[in-house]
C-alpha positions as CSV (number, residue, x, y, z in Angstrom):
1,M,65.8,58.4,107.1
2,C,66.6,61.4,104.9
3,L,67.7,61.6,101.3
4,C,71.0,63.1,100.6
5,V,71.2,64.5,97.1
6,L,74.4,65.6,95.3
7,C,74.2,67.3,91.9
8,A,76.6,67.5,89.0
9,L,75.9,69.9,86.2
10,T,76.6,68.9,82.6
11,T,75.5,70.3,79.3
12,G,72.9,68.2,77.5
13,A,73.9,67.1,74.0
14,D,70.6,66.1,72.4
15,A,68.0,67.4,74.8
16,W,66.4,70.9,74.5
17,A,65.1,71.0,78.0
18,L,66.1,70.4,81.6
19,T,66.8,66.7,82.1
20,I,67.3,65.1,85.5
21,N,69.0,61.8,85.7
22,P,68.8,60.2,89.1
23,I,71.6,57.8,90.1
24,Y,70.3,55.7,92.9
25,D,72.7,54.4,95.5
26,S,72.4,50.9,97.0
27,S,71.0,52.5,100.2
28,I,67.9,53.4,98.1
29,T,67.7,50.3,95.9
30,S,68.0,47.9,98.8
31,Q,65.0,49.5,100.7
32,S,61.8,47.5,100.8
33,N,60.0,50.5,99.5
34,A,62.6,51.4,96.8
35,A,59.9,51.6,94.1
36,E,58.0,54.2,96.1
37,I,61.1,56.2,96.8
38,E,62.1,56.2,93.1
39,A,58.6,57.1,92.1
40,A,58.5,60.1,94.5
41,F,61.9,61.3,93.2
42,A,60.7,60.9,89.6
43,Y,57.6,62.9,90.4
44,A,59.6,65.7,92.0
45,A,62.1,65.7,89.1
46,A,59.3,65.9,86.6
47,Q,58.0,69.0,88.3
48,F,61.3,70.8,87.8
49,E,61.8,69.5,84.3
50,S,58.4,70.9,83.2
51,A,59.2,74.3,84.7
52,F,62.5,74.9,82.9
53,S,63.4,74.8,79.2
54,D,67.1,75.3,79.6
55,D,69.3,72.8,77.8
56,I,70.9,71.3,80.9
57,T,71.3,67.8,82.2
58,L,71.5,67.2,85.9
59,N,73.0,63.9,87.1
60,I,71.9,63.5,90.7
61,D,73.3,61.0,93.1
62,V,70.5,59.9,95.4
63,A,71.4,58.2,98.7
64,A,69.5,57.4,102.0
65,V,71.1,58.5,105.3
66,T,69.9,57.8,108.8
67,G,69.0,60.7,111.1
68,S,67.1,63.9,110.4
69,D,69.8,66.6,110.8
70,I,71.0,66.5,107.2
71,L,67.8,67.5,105.4
72,G,67.6,71.2,104.8
73,Q,71.2,71.9,105.8
74,S,73.1,74.6,104.1
75,S,76.2,76.7,104.9
76,F,77.6,79.9,103.5
77,S,80.5,82.3,104.0
78,L,80.1,86.0,104.2
79,V,83.3,88.0,103.6
80,Q,83.2,91.7,104.1
81,S,86.1,94.0,103.3
82,N,86.6,97.7,103.1
83,Y,88.6,99.4,100.3
């Protein structure tokens, strides 16, 4: 099982540092080890929060997915043109 994380950037109103708000999907909260998963995410989030002082709030949707081919995936487009 891998964790799929989606981010939404918003500006923080009262905070003066990076704030990460995890929003756990039922695929996480229904796990028998949900507390451990949430604690691991909170630890990782705290590492990022302590490294940045930007006034930003991240609302992150956290969901569990089956399989192993989603973790670490990325895609990009490279467009080249000549003037």
